[in-house]
N, C-alpha and C positions, 0 to 999 in steps of 0.2 A: 577869702579862703583860696589857697593856691595848691594845696596837696591833700588828697583824700586816699583812703584805702577801702578795699572791698574784701569781704570774707564770707564763707559759707560755714554754717555751724549746725550741730545736731544731726538728725536723720537726713539722708540725701533724698532729693525729690527730682523727678524729671522736669527739666526746664530751668534748673539752677544755672546751667551753663549759658543758656540764652539770656538770663538775667545778668550774669557777670559780664557777658559781651556788651549788653546795653549800657551797663554802668561805665565800663572802660571807655567805650566809644563816645558816650555822651560827655564824660569828663574831658576827654581829649578835645572834642568839638568845642567845649566851653573854655578851653585854654588852661585846664588843670593838669597837674601831674597826678598820676593814679598808680597805686601799688596794689598788689594782690597779697593777701595774708594766707599762708598755707595752713591747713588743718585748724581753722577757726581760732578760738581763744588760745589753744595750745601753741599755735604758731606765733601768736602775738607775744606770748610769754617767752618763747624760745628765740624770738627775733627772726623767724623764718618769713621774711617779707621781701617781695621781689617787685621791681618796677614793671609796669605793664604798658605795652605799646598796642597800637591798633592791630598789628599782626599777631599779637599774643593771644587774641581771641578769634583768630580765623578758623573756620571749619569746625566750630564747636556747637553751633546753635541746634544741631540735630542730635547731639550726643546726650545720653543719660548720665547720671552721676554728677560729679563736679570736678573740674580740672584743678580747683583749688584745694581739693580733698576736704574732709570733714572729720570732726572729732568732738567728743564731749570732754570738757576740761574740769576736773575736780580742783585743780590748782587755782583756776580763775575764781573759784568760790571763796578763796582766801584773800585777805587784804594784801599779803605778801605777793601773791601771784598777780593781782591786778596792778600792783606797783611796778613789777617787772614789765608788764605789758605796756604801761604808760611810758616808762623810760625808753622802751624800744621805739615807740611811736615818736617820742620827742627827738630821738637821735636823727630821725628822717624828716622831721618837720611836718608830720602828718597832723592835720587839723580837724578832720572829720572822717566818719566811718559810714559805710553802707553794710549793714548786716543782713544776710539772706538766711532765714531760719524760722524757728518757731518760738513758742513762749519762753523756753529756757534761754534761748539766745537773747531775747528782748529783756528778760529779767536781769541778765548779766550786764547788758548795756545801761540799764537804769542805775545799777550800783556803780558802774564805772564812771558815769557822768557825775553822780553825787560826790565822788571822791576826787575826780581829776578834771571835770568840766569838758570832756571830749564829747561833742555832739554826735549822735548816731541817728540815721534814718534807716528803718528796717523795710525789708521786702518779705512778705509771707511765703516762705518756702517750706511746705509740708504737705504730704499727700492727704493728711487727715481733714483738711478744710475746717479746722476747729477754732480759728482765730476770729474774734470779734473785730469788725472794722473793714471787712472785705467780703464780697459775695463769694469769691473763690480764691483759693490759695494755689500757688505754683506747684504743680505735680498732681493735683487732685484729679483733673480730667484724664490724664494719662493712666493713673492708678485704676480709675473706674473702668476704662476701656480694656486695660490688661486683665482685670478680674473678670470682666464681662465675657471676654473671649474664652476664658477657662470655664466659666459657668455654662456657656452655650454648649461646649463640648461635653461637660458632665451631664447636661440634660439629655443629650443623645443616649448616653449609657443608662441613665435613670429610666428613660422611656423604654429602652430595649429590654431591660431586666425587671421592670415594675418595681423600682426601688425608690426609697426616700433618701435623698442626699442632704446632709447637713454640711454647709460650706461656710467656713470661717474666713472673713475678710478683715483687713487691718483697719485702723482708725483710732486706736487707743481708746479714749473715753468719748469719742464722737461716732455717731451712726451715719454720717453723711455718705461714706462709701457704700455702706450696707444698703441704705435705702435707694440710692441711685441704681446699684446693681440689681436690687430686688425688683424695681419697676421695669428697668430695661431688659432684665433677664427673665421676666415672667415668673418670679418666685411666688410660691403660695404663701410663704410666711417670711417676715423680716423681723429680727430681734435686735433692738438697738438699746444702748445704755440710757438714753433720754426718756424712754417710755417703758414702764415695767410690763413685761409679758411673762407670765408664769409658764412652767412646763405643762401644767394642767391645761392652760389655754391652747398651747401648741398641740397637745394630744387631742383636744376637742376639735380643733380645726382639721387635723389630719384625719380623724375619724369621720367627720362630716364629709370630707372630700372622698373618702373611701366609699361611703354610702351612695355618693353620686357617681360611682364607677370611675373615680380618678385613680388610676393605677400607679402613678408616679408623682413625686413632689420634690420641690426644691425649697429648703429652708436656709435662708441667709442669716448668719449669726455674726454680729459685730464682736470683735475680740474683747471689748470692754463690757459686754452685757452682764447684768446682775446675776443671771442664772449660770454664768460661766461661759467658757468657750464652746465651740461646736462639739467637741468630744464629750464634754461634761453634759451638755444638754442632750445629746444623743443617748448617752448612757442612762440618763433619767427616763427618757421616753421608752427605752428598751425594758426598763424595770416596770414601768407603768402599764405597758402594752406588750407583754412578752409574746413573741412568735407571730404578731399580727403584721408587722412590716419588715421588709428586708432593708435594713438601715446601713448606710455607709457614711463615712466622714472624710471630708477633704479640707485641709488647712492650706490656703493659698500662700500665706507668708510673704517673704521678701521679694518674690517676683513682682509684686505690686509697686515696689520702690524703684525698679530699674526700667531700662528700655528707652527708646527714642521718644521724646515728648511729642504729644499731638500738636496740631496747628494751634489749637486753642490755648494750650499751655505756652507755646512759643510766643504767641501774641501777648498774652497776659504778662509773661516774664519780661518781655521787651518794654512794654508800657511801664511796668513797675520799676524796672532798673533806671529808665529815663526819669521817672517821677522822683526817685530817691535822690538822684544827683541834683535835680531842680530844687528839691526840698532843702537840701543842705545849703545850696547857694542862696535860698530865700531866708535862711536863718532858722529853719525848723530844727528841733532837737528832741530826741526821745519820742519819736513818732514812727508809726508804720504807714507806708504808702499802700493804699488798697484801692480796689475798684468797687464802687457801689452804684448800681443802676447805670453802669457804663461810664461813670465819672470818677476821676481820681479824687480820693479823699485822704486826709492825714489824721490818724487816730493815735492818741497818746498810748505809749507802750503799756501803761498800767491798765488801761481799758481793754486792750487786746487779750490779756490773760485773766483779768478779774471779772469782766462781764461775760455772760454766757451767750453763746451763739445758738439760738434755738433751732430745733428741727421743725420743719414745716408740717403742721398738722394736716394740711391738704395732701401732702405727699404720703403720709401714713394712711390717710383715708383712701388714697388711690391704690395703694398696695392691697387693701382689703377688697375694694370694688373689683379690681382687675383679676383677682385670684379666684373668683367664684367659678 
């Protein structure tokens, strides 16, 4: 293998630039030519592919977002779109890909290999931490810290006004961000998609806290929870317990996806970018490089999105114990 390309796809995550940097510099160190594909699969289809040098990735390790840009590509879901992408890679002699993204990115890579035989090694770039095959995904730690900073500030207001705040965090169908923020932010309740908690249970916990003279509370709601988002849950509690609590709702939203990555995310991204290039050179294909128990592992793409990454029951128990 002499030529490879790297791209970022799907939602952006802090640390993607650190990963791109590691891929580019590892490839150059190993004697490879390396290209950057702009805007994910869209750029592959449009031929927006640029050669990368060592100085192409200077001064980016600390930056959020992605210098390669990102996009979701409907055209790549079609056979015609994938054929265009393959032809553009062929023109440049690109023999392997490093894909930094989530499950949608990896699903696309699987189809691409079936049709054209281009091997891909993935790096898990998503704040949701929902991919099987790695303890942590690139961007997760930064997203938690960003959300936690906001939650700490909201708690000051909740305490000052004796209010109950329902705070919605991101994570799609995963409760990893919610549970980490709940424990680190001292929340009284955490609602996650993996574990059913009814609004009746929420009301009961709030009522019990009120009887113990707890005058303010924080309820963290993962955006994919079965009972709905923070606004919907808060509305249900208002109907069940009218005039008992002064309730407010905050949706943190996309601030969790931006910002300078933490040291932990920079280290993780650097290790995974290096591991992805090493994986390609070792002949791996259609696998994701991940870190489990501080060791690099390669997991088939199909496993990363077909197998469920479970929430720790110990962590959920910890929420309950520490909120009394």
